[in-house]
Backbone and ligand atoms as CSV (ligand in chain L), in Angstrom:
chain,resi,resn,atom,element,x,y,z
A,1,MET,N,N,22.387,-17.137,12.530
A,1,MET,CA,C,23.593,-17.971,12.423
A,1,MET,C,C,24.271,-18.038,13.793
A,2,LYS,N,N,24.386,-19.247,14.358
A,2,LYS,CA,C,24.927,-19.419,15.710
A,2,LYS,C,C,26.383,-19.872,15.691
A,3,TYR,N,N,26.791,-20.583,14.646
A,3,TYR,CA,C,28.134,-21.177,14.591
A,3,TYR,C,C,28.869,-20.734,13.322
A,4,CYS,N,N,30.178,-20.686,13.430
A,4,CYS,CA,C,31.001,-20.311,12.280
A,4,CYS,C,C,30.812,-21.331,11.155
A,5,PRO,N,N,30.452,-20.886,9.935
A,5,PRO,CA,C,30.237,-21.840,8.835
A,5,PRO,C,C,31.539,-22.528,8.387
A,6,GLU,N,N,32.694,-21.970,8.745
A,6,GLU,CA,C,33.979,-22.564,8.350
A,6,GLU,C,C,34.493,-23.579,9.358
A,7,CYS,N,N,34.397,-23.252,10.678
A,7,CYS,CA,C,35.036,-24.123,11.669
A,7,CYS,C,C,34.076,-24.614,12.759
A,8,GLY,N,N,32.850,-24.116,12.793
A,8,GLY,CA,C,31.870,-24.625,13.748
A,8,GLY,C,C,31.939,-24.006,15.139
A,9,THR,N,N,32.859,-23.095,15.371
A,9,THR,CA,C,32.954,-22.426,16.672
A,9,THR,C,C,31.727,-21.535,16.899
A,10,ALA,N,N,31.271,-21.498,18.174
A,10,ALA,CA,C,30.138,-20.626,18.497
A,10,ALA,C,C,30.520,-19.170,18.239
A,11,LEU,N,N,29.634,-18.442,17.568
A,11,LEU,CA,C,29.913,-17.042,17.244
A,11,LEU,C,C,29.540,-16.141,18.406
A,12,VAL,N,N,30.250,-15.059,18.565
A,12,VAL,CA,C,29.907,-14.036,19.562
A,12,VAL,C,C,29.677,-12.724,18.813
A,13,LEU,N,N,28.880,-11.848,19.433
A,13,LEU,CA,C,28.662,-10.550,18.801
A,13,LEU,C,C,29.824,-9.633,19.142
A,14,LYS,N,N,30.358,-8.979,18.130
A,14,LYS,CA,C,31.478,-8.065,18.350
A,14,LYS,C,C,31.222,-6.788,17.553
A,15,MET,N,N,31.618,-5.658,18.152
A,15,MET,CA,C,31.413,-4.380,17.462
A,15,MET,C,C,32.315,-4.295,16.237
A,16,LEU,N,N,31.726,-3.884,15.137
A,16,LEU,CA,C,32.508,-3.607,13.930
A,16,LEU,C,C,32.217,-2.161,13.566
A,17,LYS,N,N,33.273,-1.393,13.416
A,17,LYS,CA,C,33.130,0.042,13.168
A,17,LYS,C,C,32.211,0.301,11.975
A,18,GLY,N,N,31.222,1.139,12.193
A,18,GLY,CA,C,30.324,1.510,11.103
A,18,GLY,C,C,29.248,0.495,10.791
A,19,GLU,N,N,29.306,-0.706,11.389
A,19,GLU,CA,C,28.331,-1.748,11.083
A,19,GLU,C,C,27.500,-2.155,12.295
A,20,GLY,N,N,27.994,-1.857,13.514
A,20,GLY,CA,C,27.310,-2.289,14.730
A,20,GLY,C,C,27.825,-3.645,15.170
A,21,GLU,N,N,26.992,-4.402,15.928
A,21,GLU,CA,C,27.412,-5.704,16.445
A,21,GLU,C,C,27.200,-6.779,15.384
A,22,ILE,N,N,28.274,-7.456,15.023
A,22,ILE,CA,C,28.251,-8.467,13.956
A,22,ILE,C,C,28.774,-9.784,14.553
A,23,PRO,N,N,28.165,-10.944,14.194
A,23,PRO,CA,C,28.689,-12.233,14.683
A,23,PRO,C,C,30.161,-12.402,14.308
A,24,TYR,N,N,30.951,-12.911,15.265
A,24,TYR,CA,C,32.408,-12.977,15.091
A,24,TYR,C,C,32.903,-14.344,15.539
A,25,CYS,N,N,33.807,-14.956,14.751
A,25,CYS,CA,C,34.447,-16.218,15.141
A,25,CYS,C,C,35.827,-15.914,15.705
A,26,GLY,N,N,36.015,-16.231,17.009
A,26,GLY,CA,C,37.297,-15.959,17.652
A,26,GLY,C,C,38.414,-16.839,17.109
A,27,LYS,N,N,38.061,-18.070,16.692
A,27,LYS,CA,C,39.073,-19.013,16.206
A,27,LYS,C,C,39.621,-18.580,14.834
A,28,CYS,N,N,38.705,-18.218,13.928
A,28,CYS,CA,C,39.127,-17.760,12.589
A,28,CYS,C,C,39.541,-16.289,12.601
A,29,ALA,N,N,39.183,-15.571,13.701
A,29,ALA,CA,C,39.402,-14.123,13.772
A,29,ALA,C,C,38.757,-13.421,12.572
A,30,GLN,N,N,37.480,-13.807,12.302
A,30,GLN,CA,C,36.752,-13.246,11.159
A,30,GLN,C,C,35.322,-12.892,11.573
A,31,PHE,N,N,34.845,-11.768,11.059
A,31,PHE,CA,C,33.413,-11.482,11.183
A,31,PHE,C,C,32.659,-12.415,10.240
A,32,ARG,N,N,31.510,-12.924,10.692
A,32,ARG,CA,C,30.684,-13.797,9.848
A,32,ARG,C,C,29.329,-13.130,9.641
A,33,PHE,N,N,29.222,-12.396,8.548
A,33,PHE,CA,C,27.972,-11.690,8.247
A,33,PHE,C,C,26.865,-12.711,7.973
A,34,PRO,N,N,25.633,-12.397,8.405
A,34,PRO,CA,C,24.528,-13.332,8.168
A,34,PRO,C,C,24.379,-13.667,6.683
A,35,VAL,N,N,24.089,-14.922,6.388
A,35,VAL,CA,C,23.976,-15.407,5.005
A,35,VAL,C,C,22.501,-15.460,4.605
A,36,PHE,N,N,22.219,-15.023,3.397
A,36,PHE,CA,C,20.851,-15.118,2.873
A,36,PHE,C,C,20.922,-15.335,1.371
A,37,SER,N,N,19.809,-15.761,0.776
A,37,SER,CA,C,19.761,-15.973,-0.674
A,37,SER,C,C,19.321,-14.697,-1.371
A,38,THR,N,N,19.617,-14.616,-2.661
A,38,THR,CA,C,19.172,-13.483,-3.470
A,38,THR,C,C,18.366,-14.025,-4.652
A,39,ALA,N,N,17.216,-13.418,-4.876
A,39,ALA,CA,C,16.375,-13.840,-5.992
A,39,ALA,C,C,15.906,-12.603,-6.750
A,40,VAL,N,N,15.457,-12.835,-7.984
A,40,VAL,CA,C,14.906,-11.738,-8.787
A,40,VAL,C,C,13.466,-12.078,-9.167
A,41,SER,N,N,12.615,-11.050,-9.236
A,41,SER,CA,C,11.271,-11.244,-9.765
A,41,SER,C,C,11.045,-10.152,-10.803
A,42,MET,N,N,10.225,-10.468,-11.815
A,42,MET,CA,C,10.146,-9.609,-12.980
A,42,MET,C,C,8.727,-9.219,-13.362
A,43,ILE,N,N,8.532,-7.917,-13.533
A,43,ILE,CA,C,7.311,-7.402,-14.154
A,43,ILE,C,C,7.635,-7.336,-15.642
A,44,VAL,N,N,7.151,-8.354,-16.405
A,44,VAL,CA,C,7.466,-8.420,-17.838
A,44,VAL,C,C,6.339,-7.724,-18.607
A,45,GLN,N,N,6.716,-6.708,-19.388
A,45,GLN,CA,C,5.743,-5.972,-20.195
A,45,GLN,C,C,5.892,-6.354,-21.667
A,46,ASN,N,N,4.790,-6.220,-22.438
A,46,ASN,CA,C,4.862,-6.462,-23.878
A,46,ASN,C,C,5.578,-5.263,-24.524
A,47,PRO,N,N,5.917,-5.360,-25.824
A,47,PRO,CA,C,6.758,-4.306,-26.429
A,47,PRO,C,C,6.193,-2.885,-26.298
A,48,ASP,N,N,4.866,-2.691,-26.390
A,48,ASP,CA,C,4.356,-1.307,-26.248
A,48,ASP,C,C,3.936,-0.983,-24.805
A,49,LYS,N,N,4.295,-1.837,-23.890
A,49,LYS,CA,C,4.116,-1.609,-22.441
A,49,LYS,C,C,2.646,-1.438,-22.021
A,50,THR,N,N,1.716,-2.031,-22.802
A,50,THR,CA,C,0.303,-1.939,-22.436
A,50,THR,C,C,-0.139,-3.169,-21.649
A,51,LYS,N,N,0.667,-4.225,-21.688
A,51,LYS,CA,C,0.279,-5.468,-21.011
A,51,LYS,C,C,1.406,-5.991,-20.131
A,52,ILE,N,N,0.983,-6.785,-19.137
A,52,ILE,CA,C,1.925,-7.365,-18.177
A,52,ILE,C,C,1.701,-8.870,-18.116
A,53,LEU,N,N,2.798,-9.609,-18.058
A,53,LEU,CA,C,2.733,-11.073,-18.050
A,53,LEU,C,C,2.625,-11.595,-16.621
A,54,LEU,N,N,1.586,-12.389,-16.375
A,54,LEU,CA,C,1.463,-13.076,-15.079
A,54,LEU,C,C,1.424,-14.572,-15.355
A,55,ILE,N,N,1.980,-15.335,-14.434
A,55,ILE,CA,C,2.025,-16.785,-14.634
A,55,ILE,C,C,1.406,-17.514,-13.436
A,56,GLN,N,N,1.061,-18.773,-13.689
A,56,GLN,CA,C,0.619,-19.673,-12.614
A,56,GLN,C,C,1.584,-20.852,-12.598
A,57,GLN,N,N,1.930,-21.303,-11.370
A,57,GLN,CA,C,2.923,-22.369,-11.208
A,57,GLN,C,C,2.526,-23.327,-10.109
A,58,TYR,N,N,3.123,-24.515,-10.123
A,58,TYR,CA,C,3.005,-25.499,-9.041
A,58,TYR,C,C,1.549,-25.900,-8.763
A,59,GLY,N,N,0.727,-25.912,-9.807
A,59,GLY,CA,C,-0.657,-26.350,-9.644
A,59,GLY,C,C,-1.566,-25.377,-8.921
A,60,ARG,N,N,-1.071,-24.177,-8.623
A,60,ARG,CA,C,-1.914,-23.182,-7.934
A,60,ARG,C,C,-2.572,-22.245,-8.945
A,61,GLN,N,N,-3.715,-21.703,-8.553
A,61,GLN,CA,C,-4.469,-20.808,-9.435
A,61,GLN,C,C,-4.013,-19.348,-9.310
A,62,ASP,N,N,-3.065,-19.083,-8.416
A,62,ASP,CA,C,-2.615,-17.705,-8.195
A,62,ASP,C,C,-1.808,-17.182,-9.375
A,63,ASN,N,N,-2.070,-15.927,-9.744
A,63,ASN,CA,C,-1.259,-15.262,-10.759
A,63,ASN,C,C,-0.090,-14.554,-10.080
A,64,ILE,N,N,1.112,-14.902,-10.505
A,64,ILE,CA,C,2.311,-14.340,-9.878
A,64,ILE,C,C,3.265,-13.811,-10.955
A,65,LEU,N,N,4.387,-13.270,-10.505
A,65,LEU,CA,C,5.410,-12.774,-11.425
A,65,LEU,C,C,6.437,-13.873,-11.686
A,66,VAL,N,N,7.063,-13.814,-12.842
A,66,VAL,CA,C,8.192,-14.704,-13.123
A,66,VAL,C,C,9.299,-14.381,-12.115
A,67,ALA,N,N,9.922,-15.416,-11.541
A,67,ALA,CA,C,10.958,-15.182,-10.530
A,67,ALA,C,C,11.919,-16.358,-10.477
A,68,GLY,N,N,13.084,-16.116,-9.889
A,68,GLY,CA,C,14.040,-17.203,-9.719
A,68,GLY,C,C,15.246,-16.742,-8.919
A,69,TYR,N,N,16.041,-17.709,-8.470
A,69,TYR,CA,C,17.213,-17.384,-7.659
A,69,TYR,C,C,18.388,-16.929,-8.518
A,70,VAL,N,N,19.167,-16.021,-7.960
A,70,VAL,CA,C,20.406,-15.583,-8.597
A,70,VAL,C,C,21.467,-16.637,-8.290
A,71,SER,N,N,22.164,-17.118,-9.324
A,71,SER,CA,C,23.239,-18.103,-9.109
A,71,SER,C,C,24.478,-17.404,-8.562
A,72,LYS,N,N,25.299,-18.164,-7.838
A,72,LYS,CA,C,26.539,-17.594,-7.322
A,72,LYS,C,C,27.428,-17.163,-8.489
A,73,GLY,N,N,27.938,-15.928,-8.430
A,73,GLY,CA,C,28.804,-15.414,-9.480
A,73,GLY,C,C,28.060,-14.693,-10.588
A,74,GLU,N,N,26.731,-14.722,-10.550
A,74,GLU,CA,C,25.917,-14.130,-11.613
A,74,GLU,C,C,25.434,-12.740,-11.172
A,75,SER,N,N,25.283,-11.807,-12.115
A,75,SER,CA,C,24.702,-10.512,-11.758
A,75,SER,C,C,23.185,-10.648,-11.709
A,76,ALA,N,N,22.533,-9.736,-10.980
A,76,ALA,CA,C,21.068,-9.746,-10.923
A,76,ALA,C,C,20.483,-9.560,-12.320
A,77,GLU,N,N,21.110,-8.670,-13.110
A,77,GLU,CA,C,20.594,-8.399,-14.460
A,77,GLU,C,C,20.635,-9.650,-15.342
A,78,SER,N,N,21.709,-10.432,-15.246
A,78,SER,CA,C,21.756,-11.612,-16.106
A,78,SER,C,C,20.813,-12.691,-15.588
A,79,ALA,N,N,20.590,-12.737,-14.265
A,79,ALA,CA,C,19.589,-13.672,-13.727
A,79,ALA,C,C,18.189,-13.304,-14.241
A,80,VAL,N,N,17.903,-12.012,-14.343
A,80,VAL,CA,C,16.607,-11.550,-14.864
A,80,VAL,C,C,16.407,-12.082,-16.288
A,81,ARG,N,N,17.400,-11.859,-17.155
A,81,ARG,CA,C,17.284,-12.300,-18.556
A,81,ARG,C,C,17.188,-13.827,-18.660
A,82,ARG,N,N,17.999,-14.522,-17.856
A,82,ARG,CA,C,18.024,-15.984,-17.900
A,82,ARG,C,C,16.694,-16.581,-17.442
A,83,GLU,N,N,16.172,-16.095,-16.315
A,83,GLU,CA,C,14.933,-16.660,-15.778
A,83,GLU,C,C,13.743,-16.400,-16.705
A,84,VAL,N,N,13.673,-15.184,-17.260
A,84,VAL,CA,C,12.559,-14.879,-18.165
A,84,VAL,C,C,12.645,-15.783,-19.392
A,85,MET,N,N,13.851,-15.970,-19.930
A,85,MET,CA,C,14.037,-16.841,-21.091
A,85,MET,C,C,13.697,-18.295,-20.741
A,86,GLU,N,N,14.201,-18.787,-19.606
A,86,GLU,CA,C,13.969,-20.182,-19.225
A,86,GLU,C,C,12.481,-20.479,-19.009
A,87,GLU,N,N,11.770,-19.540,-18.391
A,87,GLU,CA,C,10.374,-19.819,-18.036
A,87,GLU,C,C,9.382,-19.455,-19.134
A,88,THR,N,N,9.682,-18.424,-19.931
A,88,THR,CA,C,8.689,-17.939,-20.899
A,88,THR,C,C,9.167,-17.965,-22.338
A,89,GLY,N,N,10.464,-18.138,-22.580
A,89,GLY,CA,C,11.005,-18.092,-23.933
A,89,GLY,C,C,11.092,-16.679,-24.490
A,90,LEU,N,N,10.798,-15.675,-23.664
A,90,LEU,CA,C,10.825,-14.286,-24.138
A,90,LEU,C,C,12.203,-13.665,-23.939
A,91,GLU,N,N,12.635,-12.934,-24.974
A,91,GLU,CA,C,13.874,-12.173,-24.863
A,91,GLU,C,C,13.514,-10.773,-24.380
A,92,LEU,N,N,14.405,-10.151,-23.626
A,92,LEU,CA,C,14.119,-8.807,-23.100
A,92,LEU,C,C,14.885,-7.758,-23.886
A,93,VAL,N,N,14.217,-6.626,-24.161
A,93,VAL,CA,C,14.930,-5.521,-24.810
A,93,VAL,C,C,15.408,-4.507,-23.774
A,94,SER,N,N,14.764,-4.470,-22.611
A,94,SER,CA,C,15.247,-3.567,-21.568
A,94,SER,C,C,14.795,-4.058,-20.207
A,95,LEU,N,N,15.507,-3.610,-19.190
A,95,LEU,CA,C,15.105,-3.915,-17.819
A,95,LEU,C,C,15.546,-2.772,-16.918
A,96,GLU,N,N,14.729,-2.484,-15.928
A,96,GLU,CA,C,15.085,-1.442,-14.954
A,96,GLU,C,C,14.728,-1.925,-13.557
A,97,TYR,N,N,15.563,-1.545,-12.609
A,97,TYR,CA,C,15.326,-1.931,-11.218
A,97,TYR,C,C,14.064,-1.246,-10.703
A,98,ASN,N,N,13.220,-1.981,-10.000
A,98,ASN,CA,C,12.007,-1.402,-9.425
A,98,ASN,C,C,12.144,-1.224,-7.916
A,99,ARG,N,N,12.120,-2.313,-7.159
A,99,ARG,CA,C,12.327,-2.218,-5.713
A,99,ARG,C,C,12.631,-3.588,-5.137
A,100,SER,N,N,12.914,-3.649,-3.830
A,100,SER,CA,C,13.294,-4.925,-3.221
A,100,SER,C,C,12.605,-5.097,-1.885
A,101,GLU,N,N,12.537,-6.346,-1.455
A,101,GLU,CA,C,11.984,-6.641,-0.134
A,101,GLU,C,C,12.602,-7.948,0.361
A,102,TYR,N,N,12.862,-8.017,1.661
A,102,TYR,CA,C,13.374,-9.252,2.254
A,102,TYR,C,C,12.193,-10.166,2.577
A,103,PHE,N,N,12.317,-11.442,2.189
A,103,PHE,CA,C,11.239,-12.420,2.384
A,103,PHE,C,C,11.701,-13.403,3.456
A,104,PRO,N,N,11.228,-13.241,4.702
A,104,PRO,CA,C,11.783,-14.029,5.818
A,104,PRO,C,C,11.578,-15.533,5.680
A,105,ARG,N,N,10.427,-15.941,5.108
A,105,ARG,CA,C,10.104,-17.372,5.063
A,105,ARG,C,C,11.174,-18.188,4.340
A,106,SER,N,N,11.762,-17.615,3.288
A,106,SER,CA,C,12.824,-18.350,2.587
A,106,SER,C,C,14.188,-17.673,2.769
A,107,ASN,N,N,14.286,-16.723,3.721
A,107,ASN,CA,C,15.553,-16.021,3.986
A,107,ASN,C,C,16.153,-15.496,2.686
A,108,THR,N,N,15.332,-14.790,1.933
A,108,THR,CA,C,15.737,-14.341,0.597
A,108,THR,C,C,15.522,-12.845,0.425
A,109,LEU,N,N,16.517,-12.181,-0.131
A,109,LEU,CA,C,16.343,-10.799,-0.564
A,109,LEU,C,C,15.843,-10.841,-2.002
A,110,MET,N,N,14.621,-10.339,-2.222
A,110,MET,CA,C,14.006,-10.388,-3.544
A,110,MET,C,C,14.183,-9.027,-4.214
A,111,LEU,N,N,14.829,-9.029,-5.387
A,111,LEU,CA,C,15.037,-7.800,-6.163
A,111,LEU,C,C,14.056,-7.808,-7.320
A,112,ASN,N,N,13.244,-6.768,-7.413
A,112,ASN,CA,C,12.242,-6.749,-8.483
A,112,ASN,C,C,12.664,-5.813,-9.616
A,113,PHE,N,N,12.480,-6.291,-10.847
A,113,PHE,CA,C,12.817,-5.511,-12.044
A,113,PHE,C,C,11.583,-5.384,-12.924
A,114,ALA,N,N,11.465,-4.232,-13.593
A,114,ALA,CA,C,10.441,-4.053,-14.621
A,114,ALA,C,C,11.147,-4.199,-15.962
A,115,CYS,N,N,10.621,-5.081,-16.830
A,115,CYS,CA,C,11.293,-5.423,-18.083
A,115,CYS,C,C,10.346,-5.212,-19.257
A,116,VAL,N,N,10.933,-5.105,-20.444
A,116,VAL,CA,C,10.147,-5.051,-21.669
A,116,VAL,C,C,10.610,-6.201,-22.567
A,117,ALA,N,N,9.639,-7.017,-23.009
A,117,ALA,CA,C,9.957,-8.171,-23.848
A,117,ALA,C,C,10.065,-7.744,-25.305
A,118,ALA,N,N,10.834,-8.530,-26.090
A,118,ALA,CA,C,11.021,-8.233,-27.514
A,118,ALA,C,C,9.780,-8.597,-28.326
A,119,GLY,N,N,8.943,-9.487,-27.803
A,119,GLY,CA,C,7.745,-9.909,-28.530
A,119,GLY,C,C,6.667,-10.336,-27.561
A,120,GLU,N,N,5.513,-10.758,-28.107
A,120,GLU,CA,C,4.384,-11.141,-27.251
A,120,GLU,C,C,4.054,-12.620,-27.330
A,121,SER,N,N,4.718,-13.357,-28.238
A,121,SER,CA,C,4.380,-14.765,-28.416
A,121,SER,C,C,4.703,-15.565,-27.150
A,122,LEU,N,N,3.735,-16.375,-26.728
A,122,LEU,CA,C,3.951,-17.214,-25.552
A,122,LEU,C,C,4.170,-18.675,-25.962
A,123,ASP,N,N,4.543,-18.874,-27.228
A,123,ASP,CA,C,4.790,-20.228,-27.723
A,123,ASP,C,C,5.989,-20.881,-27.039
A,124,GLY,N,N,6.906,-20.046,-26.532
A,124,GLY,CA,C,8.118,-20.595,-25.931
A,124,GLY,C,C,8.018,-20.848,-24.440
A,125,VAL,N,N,6.806,-20.732,-23.872
A,125,VAL,CA,C,6.646,-20.937,-22.429
A,125,VAL,C,C,7.039,-22.366,-22.051
A,126,ASN,N,N,7.816,-22.476,-21.007
A,126,ASN,CA,C,8.296,-23.770,-20.523
A,126,ASN,C,C,7.192,-24.438,-19.696
A,127,ASN,N,N,6.517,-25.416,-20.305
A,127,ASN,CA,C,5.360,-26.022,-19.651
A,127,ASN,C,C,5.723,-26.918,-18.478
A,128,GLU,N,N,7.016,-27.219,-18.330
A,128,GLU,CA,C,7.422,-28.006,-17.161
A,128,GLU,C,C,7.484,-27.134,-15.916
A,129,GLU,N,N,7.785,-25.836,-16.092
A,129,GLU,CA,C,7.906,-24.938,-14.948
A,129,GLU,C,C,6.698,-24.035,-14.771
A,130,VAL,N,N,5.989,-23.775,-15.869
A,130,VAL,CA,C,4.897,-22.797,-15.835
A,130,VAL,C,C,3.602,-23.482,-16.286
A,131,ASP,N,N,2.558,-23.420,-15.447
A,131,ASP,CA,C,1.267,-24.026,-15.804
A,131,ASP,C,C,0.522,-23.170,-16.820
A,132,LEU,N,N,0.574,-21.842,-16.623
A,132,LEU,CA,C,-0.193,-20.927,-17.463
A,132,LEU,C,C,0.513,-19.580,-17.472
A,133,ALA,N,N,0.642,-18.992,-18.653
A,133,ALA,CA,C,1.213,-17.644,-18.770
A,133,ALA,C,C,0.241,-16.817,-19.592
A,134,GLN,N,N,-0.146,-15.647,-19.091
A,134,GLN,CA,C,-1.133,-14.813,-19.782
A,134,GLN,C,C,-0.740,-13.347,-19.712
A,135,TRP,N,N,-1.035,-12.622,-20.806
A,135,TRP,CA,C,-0.867,-11.170,-20.803
A,135,TRP,C,C,-2.140,-10.524,-20.248
A,136,PHE,N,N,-1.995,-9.561,-19.398
A,136,PHE,CA,C,-3.124,-8.792,-18.875
A,136,PHE,C,C,-2.861,-7.306,-19.116
A,137,THR,N,N,-3.928,-6.526,-19.298
A,137,THR,CA,C,-3.729,-5.076,-19.332
A,137,THR,C,C,-3.222,-4.649,-17.957
A,138,ARG,N,N,-2.698,-3.441,-17.869
A,138,ARG,CA,C,-2.143,-2.980,-16.597
A,138,ARG,C,C,-3.223,-2.995,-15.500
A,139,ASP,N,N,-4.454,-2.591,-15.855
A,139,ASP,CA,C,-5.535,-2.583,-14.859
A,139,ASP,C,C,-5.946,-4.001,-14.457
A,140,GLU,N,N,-6.004,-4.888,-15.460
A,140,GLU,CA,C,-6.339,-6.285,-15.158
A,140,GLU,C,C,-5.277,-6.914,-14.249
A,141,ALA,N,N,-4.013,-6.656,-14.559
A,141,ALA,CA,C,-2.912,-7.245,-13.784
A,141,ALA,C,C,-3.019,-6.822,-12.315
A,142,ARG,N,N,-3.352,-5.573,-12.101
A,142,ARG,CA,C,-3.534,-5.029,-10.750
A,142,ARG,C,C,-4.582,-5.838,-9.959
A,143,GLU,N,N,-5.642,-6.250,-10.675
A,143,GLU,CA,C,-6.734,-6.998,-10.033
A,143,GLU,C,C,-6.428,-8.492,-9.920
A,144,LYS,N,N,-5.757,-9.018,-10.944
A,144,LYS,CA,C,-5.600,-10.480,-11.034
A,144,LYS,C,C,-4.414,-11.030,-10.250
A,145,ILE,N,N,-3.457,-10.168,-9.929
A,145,ILE,CA,C,-2.274,-10.693,-9.252
A,145,ILE,C,C,-2.639,-11.152,-7.840
A,146,ARG,N,N,-1.937,-12.174,-7.379
A,146,ARG,CA,C,-2.232,-12.783,-6.076
A,146,ARG,C,C,-2.324,-11.729,-4.961
A,147,PRO,N,N,-3.451,-11.695,-4.243
A,147,PRO,CA,C,-3.630,-10.681,-3.202
A,147,PRO,C,C,-2.610,-10.818,-2.075
A,148,GLU,N,N,-2.294,-9.707,-1.462
A,148,GLU,CA,C,-1.403,-9.658,-0.287
A,148,GLU,C,C,-0.088,-10.389,-0.502
A,149,SER,N,N,0.428,-10.331,-1.718
A,149,SER,CA,C,1.707,-11.003,-1.990
A,149,SER,C,C,2.811,-9.969,-2.201
A,150,LEU,N,N,4.031,-10.463,-2.077
A,150,LEU,CA,C,5.200,-9.651,-2.406
A,150,LEU,C,C,5.078,-9.169,-3.858
A,151,ALA,N,N,4.654,-10.076,-4.740
A,151,ALA,CA,C,4.511,-9.746,-6.164
A,151,ALA,C,C,3.542,-8.583,-6.356
A,152,LYS,N,N,2.443,-8.596,-5.593
A,152,LYS,CA,C,1.457,-7.517,-5.729
A,152,LYS,C,C,2.037,-6.186,-5.252
A,153,ARG,N,N,2.772,-6.222,-4.141
A,153,ARG,CA,C,3.384,-4.968,-3.655
A,153,ARG,C,C,4.363,-4.403,-4.681
A,154,PHE,N,N,5.148,-5.281,-5.294
A,154,PHE,CA,C,6.089,-4.823,-6.322
A,154,PHE,C,C,5.331,-4.215,-7.508
A,155,LEU,N,N,4.282,-4.912,-7.937
A,155,LEU,CA,C,3.542,-4.463,-9.122
A,155,LEU,C,C,2.847,-3.121,-8.870
A,156,LEU,N,N,2.184,-2.991,-7.723
A,156,LEU,CA,C,1.466,-1.744,-7.437
A,156,LEU,C,C,2.441,-0.576,-7.308
A,157,TYR,N,N,3.578,-0.826,-6.686
A,157,TYR,CA,C,4.585,0.236,-6.563
A,157,TYR,C,C,5.007,0.707,-7.941
A,158,PHE,N,N,5.225,-0.244,-8.837
A,158,PHE,CA,C,5.649,0.095,-10.201
A,158,PHE,C,C,4.539,0.855,-10.947
A,159,LEU,N,N,3.305,0.360,-10.874
A,159,LEU,CA,C,2.206,0.985,-11.626
A,159,LEU,C,C,1.863,2.373,-11.073
A,160,ASP,N,N,2.015,2.545,-9.772
A,160,ASP,CA,C,1.602,3.808,-9.144
A,160,ASP,C,C,2.685,4.878,-9.165
A,161,LYS,N,N,3.926,4.483,-9.495
A,161,LYS,CA,C,4.989,5.492,-9.410
A,161,LYS,C,C,5.045,6.378,-10.653
A,162,LYS,N,N,4.311,6.003,-11.717
A,162,LYS,CA,C,4.384,6.842,-12.913
A,162,LYS,C,C,3.139,7.732,-13.021
L,1,ZN,ZN,ZN,35.558,-20.020,12.534
């Protein structure tokens, strides 16, 4: 960020106690912390936690995790429930934070959650957003998920930590 988002003045780096050098607008007399998006991605498990849901989207053959952006004013937890419902029609009975990673290409902080669905029916999958949704065993999911992806790192971390 080079210019103040409020007034357009060129930002300068200024020391902020405990934070280091932060972009500062002299005209507004305000620190302007770098702006980024926040998104959630979900490891959705079936009720007995033996299977994991992977989806394909946008005409690609890659198996990925359900994901979406957090709306302004919304908590990460409610974004998790909303996105899973919107894309798969599945209700969640529980969710737990797994891990996060910053994704530079879209300037997004991705928060990953492991969730348990209330049922296994995929009849409610939103075919406008999702090309294919399939349950895989935990071992299959490990193999089938898109290689070298953020989704794969999240999934392996989750599967290997127990
Ligand atoms: Zn300003």
